[in-house]
MARBA-3410 file (N, C-alpha, C, O; in Angstrom, 1 decimal):
162
-40.7,12.7,-33.0,-39.5,12.5,-33.3,-39.1,11.6,-33.7,-39.4,10.7,-33.0 ~ -38.1,11.2,-35.1,-37.7,10.3,-35.7,-37.0,9.7,-34.8,-37.2,9.7,-33.6 ~ -35.8,9.0,-35.5,-34.7,8.3,-34.7,-33.7,9.0,-34.8,-33.8,9.7,-35.8 ~ -32.7,9.2,-34.2,-31.7,10.4,-34.0,-30.5,10.0,-34.8,-30.0,8.9,-34.6 ~ -30.1,10.8,-35.6,-28.9,10.5,-36.6,-28.2,11.5,-35.8,-28.7,12.5,-35.3
-26.6,11.1,-35.6,-25.7,11.9,-35.3,-25.1,12.6,-36.7,-24.9,12.1,-37.8 ~ -25.0,14.1,-36.1,-24.5,15.2,-36.9,-23.2,15.9,-36.5,-22.6,15.4,-35.5 ~ -22.6,16.9,-37.0,-21.3,17.4,-36.5,-21.6,19.2,-37.2,-21.4,19.5,-38.4 ~ -21.8,19.7,-36.6,-21.9,21.1,-36.7,-20.4,22.0,-36.4,-19.9,22.2,-35.4 ~ -20.0,22.5,-37.6,-19.0,23.7,-37.4,-19.0,25.2,-36.9,-19.5,26.0,-37.6
-18.7,25.5,-35.8,-19.3,26.9,-35.6,-17.8,27.9,-35.5,-16.8,27.5,-35.0 ~ -18.2,29.4,-36.3,-16.9,29.9,-36.2,-17.7,31.5,-36.4,-18.8,31.8,-36.8 ~ -16.5,32.3,-36.1,-17.2,33.5,-35.9,-15.8,34.5,-35.5,-15.1,34.5,-34.6 ~ -15.9,35.2,-36.5,-14.8,36.7,-36.5,-15.0,38.2,-36.7,-14.4,39.0,-37.4 ~ -16.0,38.4,-35.8,-16.4,39.6,-35.5,-17.1,39.2,-34.6,-17.8,38.2,-34.5
-16.9,40.6,-33.4,-17.5,40.9,-32.1,-17.1,40.0,-31.0,-15.9,39.7,-30.9 ~ -17.7,39.5,-30.2,-17.2,39.4,-28.8,-17.1,37.1,-29.2,-17.7,36.3,-28.5 ~ -16.4,36.8,-30.2,-16.4,35.5,-31.0,-16.5,34.4,-30.1,-17.3,33.6,-30.4 ~ -15.7,34.3,-28.7,-15.7,33.3,-28.2,-17.1,32.9,-27.4,-17.6,31.8,-27.2 ~ -17.6,34.5,-27.1,-18.7,34.4,-26.2,-20.3,33.7,-27.3,-21.3,33.0,-27.0
-19.6,34.2,-28.5,-20.8,34.2,-29.8,-20.7,32.3,-29.7,-21.7,31.8,-29.3 ~ -19.7,31.6,-29.9,-19.5,30.5,-30.3,-20.3,29.8,-28.9,-21.3,29.2,-29.2 ~ -19.8,29.8,-27.5,-20.2,29.2,-26.8,-22.2,29.4,-26.8,-23.0,28.6,-26.6 ~ -22.4,30.7,-27.0,-23.8,31.0,-26.5,-24.6,30.1,-28.0,-25.7,29.5,-27.9 ~ -24.0,30.1,-28.7,-24.7,29.6,-30.2,-24.7,27.7,-30.0,-25.6,27.0,-30.4
-23.6,27.2,-29.2,-23.6,25.6,-28.5,-24.7,25.5,-27.6,-25.3,24.4,-27.5 ~ -25.0,26.3,-27.1,-25.9,26.4,-25.9,-27.7,26.6,-26.6,-28.7,26.0,-26.5 ~ -27.3,27.5,-27.2,-28.9,27.4,-28.2,-28.8,26.1,-29.3,-29.9,25.8,-29.8 ~ -28.2,25.7,-29.6,-28.3,24.4,-30.7,-28.7,23.5,-29.6,-29.4,22.6,-29.8 ~ -28.4,23.8,-28.7,-28.8,22.0,-27.2,-30.3,22.7,-26.7,-30.9,22.0,-25.9
-30.7,23.7,-27.0,-32.3,24.2,-26.5,-33.0,23.9,-27.5,-34.2,23.6,-27.2 ~ -32.8,23.8,-29.1,-34.1,23.5,-30.1,-34.3,22.0,-29.6,-33.5,21.1,-29.2 ~ -35.8,22.2,-30.0,-36.5,20.2,-29.5,-36.2,19.7,-30.6,-36.4,20.1,-31.8 ~ -35.5,18.3,-30.2,-35.1,17.5,-31.7,-33.6,17.6,-31.8,-32.9,16.8,-32.5 ~ -33.0,18.6,-31.1,-31.3,18.4,-30.9,-30.8,18.1,-29.4,-31.0,18.6,-28.3
-30.0,17.2,-29.7,-28.9,16.6,-28.1,-27.7,16.7,-28.4,-27.0,15.9,-29.0 ~ -27.2,18.2,-27.9,-25.6,18.4,-27.4,-25.1,17.2,-27.2,-25.5,16.8,-26.1 ~ -24.1,16.3,-27.8,-23.3,15.5,-27.3,-21.9,16.1,-26.5,-21.6,15.9,-25.3 ~ -21.1,16.9,-27.4,-20.2,17.6,-26.9,-19.4,18.4,-27.9,-19.2,18.0,-29.1 ~ -19.2,19.3,-27.3,-18.3,20.7,-27.9,-17.1,20.8,-27.8,-16.6,21.4,-26.8
-16.3,20.4,-28.8,-14.7,21.0,-28.9,-14.2,21.7,-28.1,-15.0,22.4,-27.4 ~ -13.0,21.8,-27.9,-12.3,23.2,-27.7,-12.4,24.2,-28.6,-12.9,24.0,-29.7 ~ -11.8,25.4,-28.3,-11.7,26.3,-29.3,-10.7,26.4,-29.9,-9.7,25.8,-29.5 ~ -10.5,27.1,-30.9,-9.3,27.4,-32.1,-9.6,28.2,-32.7,-10.7,28.5,-33.3 ~ -8.0,29.0,-32.5,-8.1,30.4,-33.5,-7.4,30.3,-34.5,-6.3,29.8,-34.3
-7.8,30.7,-36.1,-7.4,30.6,-37.1,-7.6,31.4,-38.1,-8.6,32.1,-38.3 ~ -6.4,31.4,-39.0,-6.6,32.3,-40.0,-7.7,32.0,-41.2,-7.9,30.9,-41.7 ~ -8.3,33.4,-41.5,-9.2,33.1,-42.6,-8.8,32.4,-43.7,-7.7,32.9,-44.2 ~ -9.6,31.0,-44.3,-9.2,30.5,-45.3,-10.0,30.9,-46.9,-11.0,30.4,-47.2 ~ -9.5,31.8,-47.5,-10.1,32.1,-48.9,-10.9,33.3,-48.3,-12.1,33.3,-48.7
-10.6,34.4,-47.5,-11.2,35.4,-46.9,-10.0,36.7,-46.4,-8.9,36.5,-46.1 ~ -10.6,37.7,-46.3,-9.9,38.3,-45.5,-10.4,38.9,-44.1,-11.1,38.0,-43.6 ~ -10.3,39.6,-43.4,-10.7,40.0,-41.7,-9.8,39.2,-40.7,-8.7,38.7,-41.0 ~ -10.3,39.3,-39.5,-10.1,39.2,-38.2,-9.8,37.5,-38.0,-10.4,36.7,-38.7 ~ -9.0,37.2,-37.4,-8.7,35.6,-37.2,-10.1,35.2,-36.6,-10.8,36.0,-35.9
-10.3,34.0,-37.0,-11.6,33.3,-36.5,-11.3,32.3,-35.1,-10.4,31.6,-34.8 ~ -12.6,32.6,-34.5,-12.6,31.1,-33.1,-13.4,30.2,-34.2,-14.1,30.7,-35.0 ~ -13.1,29.1,-34.0,-13.9,27.8,-34.7,-13.9,27.1,-33.6,-13.1,27.3,-32.7 ~ -14.9,26.0,-33.6,-15.1,24.7,-32.7,-15.9,24.0,-33.5,-16.1,24.4,-34.7 ~ -16.4,22.6,-33.0,-17.2,21.8,-33.7,-18.3,20.9,-32.6,-18.0,20.2,-31.7
-19.7,21.2,-33.2,-20.0,20.4,-32.1,-20.8,19.1,-32.6,-21.3,18.9,-33.8 ~ -20.9,17.9,-31.3,-21.5,16.6,-32.2,-22.8,16.7,-31.4,-22.9,17.1,-30.2 ~ -23.8,16.2,-32.4,-24.9,16.6,-31.8,-25.8,14.9,-32.2,-25.4,14.1,-33.0 ~ -27.0,14.8,-31.5,-27.7,13.7,-32.3,-29.0,14.5,-32.3,-29.4,15.3,-31.4 ~ -29.5,14.2,-33.3,-30.8,15.1,-33.9,-31.8,14.2,-34.2,-31.5,13.1,-34.5
-32.9,14.6,-34.1,-34.2,13.8,-34.7,-34.8,14.7,-35.9,-35.6,14.2,-36.7 ~ -34.4,16.1,-36.2,-34.5,16.6,-37.3,-33.9,16.0,-38.7,-32.8,15.5,-38.8 ~ -34.6,16.2,-39.5,-34.0,16.2,-40.9,-32.7,17.1,-40.9,-32.5,18.1,-40.2 ~ -32.1,16.6,-41.7,-30.7,17.4,-42.7,-31.5,19.0,-42.5,-31.3,19.7,-41.5 ~ -32.4,19.4,-43.7,-33.0,20.2,-43.8,-33.6,21.1,-43.1,-33.7,22.2,-43.5
-34.1,20.6,-41.8,-34.6,20.9,-40.3,-33.7,21.6,-39.9,-33.8,22.9,-40.0 ~ -32.4,20.9,-39.3,-31.3,21.3,-38.5,-30.8,22.4,-39.6,-31.0,23.5,-39.3 ~ -30.3,22.3,-40.6,-30.0,23.4,-41.2,-30.9,24.8,-40.9,-30.5,25.9,-40.5 ~ -32.3,24.3,-41.2,-32.8,25.6,-40.9,-33.0,26.1,-39.5,-33.4,27.2,-39.4 ~ -32.8,25.5,-38.6,-32.5,25.7,-37.3,-31.3,26.5,-37.1,-31.6,27.5,-36.5
-30.0,26.2,-37.4,-28.8,26.9,-37.7,-29.0,27.8,-38.3,-28.4,28.6,-37.5 ~ -29.4,28.5,-39.2,-29.8,29.5,-40.0,-30.4,30.5,-38.8,-29.8,31.4,-38.3 ~ -31.5,30.3,-38.4,-32.1,31.0,-37.5,-31.2,31.4,-36.3,-31.3,32.6,-36.0 ~ -30.5,30.8,-35.6,-29.8,31.0,-34.6,-28.7,31.9,-35.5,-28.5,33.0,-35.1 ~ -28.0,31.5,-36.5,-26.9,32.6,-37.1,-27.8,34.0,-37.1,-27.5,34.9,-36.3
-28.9,34.1,-37.8,-29.7,35.5,-37.7,-29.8,35.9,-36.4,-29.9,37.1,-36.2 ~ -29.9,35.3,-35.6,-30.6,36.1,-33.9,-29.3,36.3,-33.7,-29.1,37.4,-33.2 ~ -28.2,35.8,-33.9,-26.6,36.7,-33.6,-26.1,37.4,-35.1,-24.9,37.2,-35.5 ~ -26.8,38.3,-35.7,-26.4,39.3,-36.4,-25.6,39.0,-37.9,-24.9,39.8,-38.6 ~ -26.1,37.5,-38.3,-25.2,37.1,-39.2,-25.7,37.4,-40.9,-26.6,36.9,-41.5
-24.7,38.7,-41.3,-25.3,39.2,-42.4,-24.3,38.2,-43.8,-23.3,37.5,-43.7 ~ -25.0,38.6,-44.9,-24.1,37.6,-45.9,-24.0,38.7,-47.2,-24.5,38.4,-48.2 ~ -23.4,39.8,-47.1,-23.1,40.9,-47.8,-22.2,40.4,-48.9,-22.2,41.2,-49.8 ~ -21.5,39.4,-49.2,-20.9,38.7,-50.2,-20.4,37.8,-49.8,-20.6,37.4,-48.6 ~ -19.3,36.8,-50.7,-18.9,35.4,-50.3,-17.6,35.6,-49.2,-16.8,36.5,-49.2
-17.7,34.7,-48.5,-16.4,34.8,-47.4,-16.4,36.4,-47.0,-15.4,37.1,-47.1 ~ -17.7,36.8,-46.5,-17.3,37.8,-45.7,-17.3,37.7,-44.4,-17.8,36.8,-43.8 ~ -16.6,38.7,-43.6,-16.3,38.1,-42.0,-17.8,38.3,-41.3,-18.7,39.0,-41.9 ~ -17.9,37.7,-40.3,-19.2,37.1,-40.1,-19.2,36.9,-38.0,-18.4,36.4,-37.2 ~ -20.5,37.6,-37.7,-20.6,37.3,-36.5,-20.5,35.9,-35.7,-20.0,35.6,-34.6
-21.2,35.3,-36.7,-21.4,33.7,-36.6,-22.0,32.9,-37.9,-23.0,33.2,-38.6 ~ -20.9,31.7,-38.1,-21.3,30.8,-39.0,-21.5,29.3,-38.6,-20.6,28.9,-37.9 ~ -22.3,28.7,-38.8,-23.1,27.3,-38.5,-23.0,26.6,-39.8,-23.8,26.9,-40.7 ~ -22.1,25.6,-39.9,-21.9,24.7,-40.9,-22.6,23.4,-40.8,-22.4,22.8,-39.7 ~ -23.4,22.9,-41.4,-23.9,21.0,-41.2,-22.5,20.7,-42.2,-22.3,21.0,-43.4
-21.5,20.0,-41.1,-20.5,19.1,-41.8,-20.7,17.8,-42.2,-20.2,17.4,-43.3 ~ -21.7,16.9,-41.2,-21.9,15.4,-41.7,-23.5,15.4,-41.0,-23.8,15.9,-40.0 ~ -24.3,14.9,-41.6,-25.6,14.2,-41.1,-25.5,12.8,-41.3,-25.8,12.2,-42.3 ~ -25.2,12.2,-40.3,-25.0,10.5,-40.4,-23.9,10.3,-41.4,-22.8,10.9,-41.4 ~ -24.5,9.1,-42.3,-23.6,9.0,-43.6,-24.0,9.6,-44.5,-23.5,9.3,-45.6
-25.0,10.5,-44.5,-25.9,11.1,-46.1,-25.0,12.0,-46.9,-24.2,12.9,-46.6 ~ -25.4,11.4,-47.9,-24.5,12.3,-49.3,-25.5,12.9,-50.0,-26.2,12.1,-50.6 ~ -25.8,14.2,-50.1,-26.3,15.0,-50.9,-25.9,16.2,-51.2,-25.0,16.7,-50.7 ~ -26.7,16.8,-52.5,-26.0,17.7,-53.0,-27.1,19.0,-53.9,-27.1,19.2,-55.1 ~ -27.8,19.5,-53.1,-28.9,20.4,-53.4,-28.6,21.6,-53.8,-27.3,21.8,-53.8
-29.3,22.7,-54.2,-28.7,24.3,-54.0,-28.9,24.7,-52.8,-28.4,25.8,-52.6 ~ -29.6,23.9,-51.5,-29.4,24.5,-50.4,-28.3,23.7,-49.3,-28.0,24.2,-48.3 ~ -28.0,22.3,-49.8,-27.4,22.0,-48.9,-26.4,20.7,-49.7,-26.9,20.1,-50.7 ~ -25.0,20.5,-49.2,-23.9,19.6,-49.5,-23.7,18.9,-48.5,-23.4,19.6,-47.5 ~ -23.7,17.3,-48.4,-23.1,16.5,-47.3,-22.4,15.6,-48.0,-22.7,15.1,-49.1
-21.3,15.2,-47.1,-21.1,16.1,-46.4,-20.2,17.4,-46.9,-19.7,17.4,-48.0 ~ -20.1,18.5,-45.7,-19.8,19.6,-46.4,-18.7,19.3,-47.4,-17.9,18.4,-47.1 ~ -18.5,20.2,-48.8,-17.8,20.0,-49.6,-16.2,20.3,-49.3,-15.4,19.6,-49.8 ~ -15.8,21.3,-48.6,-14.7,21.3,-48.2,-13.6,20.7,-46.4,-12.4,20.5,-46.1 ~ -15.0,20.5,-45.5,-14.4,20.3,-44.6,-13.2,19.3,-44.7,-12.5,19.7,-43.8
-12.4,18.3,-45.4,-11.4,17.9,-45.6,-10.1,18.7,-45.8,-8.9,18.4,-45.6 ~ -10.9,19.7,-46.2,-9.4,20.7,-46.7,-9.4,21.7,-45.6,-8.8,22.8,-45.8 ~ -10.1,21.6,-44.5,-10.0,22.9,-43.9,-9.6,22.4,-42.2,-10.4,21.9,-41.5 ~ -8.4,22.5,-41.9,-7.8,22.4,-40.0,-8.7,22.8,-39.0,-8.8,22.1,-38.0 ~ -9.4,23.9,-39.3,-10.0,24.6,-38.4,-11.3,23.8,-38.4,-11.9,24.0,-37.4
-12.1,22.6,-39.4,-12.7,21.8,-39.2,-12.3,20.5,-38.9,-12.9,19.9,-38.0 ~ -11.5,20.1,-39.4,-10.5,18.5,-39.3,-10.3,18.6,-37.7,-10.7,17.6,-37.1 ~ -9.8,19.3,-37.1,-9.1,19.5,-35.4,-10.1,19.3,-34.5,-10.1,18.4,-33.7 ~ -10.9,20.1,-34.6,-12.1,20.3,-33.6,-13.0,19.0,-33.9,-13.6,18.5,-32.9 ~ -13.0,18.6,-35.1,-13.7,17.3,-35.3,-13.1,16.1,-34.9,-13.9,15.2,-34.6
-12.2,15.8,-34.9,-11.5,14.8,-34.2,-11.3,15.0,-33.0,-11.2,14.0,-32.4 ~ -11.2,16.0,-32.2,-11.7,16.3,-30.8,-12.5,15.4,-30.0,-12.4,14.6,-29.1 ~ -13.8,16.2,-30.9,-14.7,15.3,-30.6,-15.5,13.8,-30.9,-16.3,13.2,-30.2 ~ -15.1,13.5,-32.3,-15.4,12.2,-32.7,-14.0,11.8,-33.4,-13.8,12.1,-34.6 ~ -13.0,11.1,-32.6,-11.8,10.9,-33.2,-11.6,9.6,-34.2,-10.6,9.2,-34.7
-13.1,9.0,-34.5,-13.4,7.9,-35.5,-14.3,8.4,-36.5,-15.1,7.7,-37.2 ~ -14.0,9.9,-36.6,-15.4,10.2,-37.7,-14.8,10.0,-39.2,-13.7,10.2,-39.8 ~ -15.9,9.4,-39.7,-15.5,9.2,-41.4,-16.3,9.9,-42.3,-17.4,9.4,-42.2 ~ -16.2,10.5,-43.0,-16.6,12.0,-43.9,-16.9,10.6,-45.1,-16.1,9.9,-45.7 ~ -18.5,10.6,-45.2,-18.7,9.4,-46.7,-18.4,10.0,-47.9,-18.7,11.1,-48.3
-17.7,9.0,-48.5,-17.3,9.2,-50.2,-15.4,9.6,-49.9,-14.6,9.8,-50.8 ~ -14.9,9.6,-48.5,-13.4,10.1,-48.4,-12.8,9.5,-47.4,-11.6,9.8,-47.2 ~ -13.7,8.5,-46.4,-12.7,7.9,-45.4,-12.5,8.6,-44.2,-13.1,9.6,-44.0 ~ -11.5,8.0,-43.4,-11.6,8.3,-42.1,-11.2,10.1,-42.3,-10.6,10.5,-43.4 ~ -11.4,10.9,-41.2,-11.3,12.3,-40.9,-9.5,12.6,-40.8,-8.7,13.2,-41.4
-9.4,11.8,-39.6,-7.7,11.5,-39.5,-6.9,11.8,-40.4,-5.9,12.5,-40.3 ~ -7.3,11.1,-41.4,-6.5,10.6,-42.4,-6.1,12.0,-43.6,-5.2,11.9,-44.4 ~ -6.7,13.0,-43.6,-6.8,14.1,-44.2,-6.0,15.3,-43.5,-5.8,16.3,-44.2 ~ -5.6,15.3,-42.1,-4.8,15.5,-41.5,-3.4,16.5,-42.1,-3.2,17.7,-42.1 ~ -2.7,15.4,-42.7,-1.3,15.8,-43.5,-1.8,16.7,-44.2,-1.2,17.8,-44.1
-2.9,16.7,-45.1,-2.9,17.8,-45.9,-3.6,19.0,-45.6,-4.4,19.6,-46.4 ~ -3.4,19.4,-44.5,-3.8,20.6,-43.9,-2.9,21.1,-43.1,-3.4,21.8,-42.3 ~ -1.6,20.8,-43.1,-0.6,21.0,-42.1,-0.3,22.5,-41.8,0.1,22.9,-40.7 ~ -0.4,23.2,-42.7,0.4,24.5,-43.6,-0.8,25.4,-43.0,-0.7,26.7,-43.0 ~ -1.8,24.8,-42.7,-2.8,26.0,-42.4,-2.6,26.4,-40.6,-2.7,25.6,-39.7
-2.5,27.8,-40.5,-2.5,28.5,-39.2,-3.5,28.2,-38.1,-4.7,28.7,-38.2 ~ -3.2,27.6,-37.4,-4.2,27.3,-36.4,-3.7,26.4,-34.7,-3.1,25.4,-34.4 ~ -4.4,27.4,-34.0,-4.0,27.0,-32.7,-5.2,26.6,-31.5,-6.2,27.4,-31.5 ~ -5.2,25.8,-30.9,-6.0,25.6,-29.7,-5.8,26.2,-28.7,-4.7,26.4,-28.3 ~ -7.0,26.7,-28.0,-6.7,28.1,-27.2,-7.2,27.3,-25.9,-7.9,26.3,-26.0
-6.6,27.8,-24.8,-6.5,27.8,-23.7,-8.1,27.4,-23.0,-8.9,28.0,-23.6 ~ -8.7,26.6,-21.9,-9.7,26.0,-21.3,-10.1,27.4,-20.6,-11.1,27.5,-19.9
END
């Protein structure tokens, strides 16, 4: 295994037993060789953004990974598939959505992966749980994640009781 890289993974679901799915997916991430789960944020409920369907349950996992960004993404997609993730159309409701938000300071733009995630600074359902697990998070090219919170204040989101 190579040197460890700090990465942030967004977890979301709005179909099925969403709370159970998010917790199970975080546990499954921690079981992947080359991934150490550092922390999982509290769960949040949020309205879909640019989509319809039921409210989402969201969280962010902070991990240390010896996998490359592409390898980490592949493992995340395997977990999504195991939870019945389908992609019938863009922004479709989903049983599980795992997004690689940050991978160290890596900036990348390929057909398969863009880092940092291109809309993470525009989404309360990403910023709030991200700051729970990493209060000093910096988005490469954009600065402090906390500085973006005022821009998402109108989005409906609520932290769930533990």
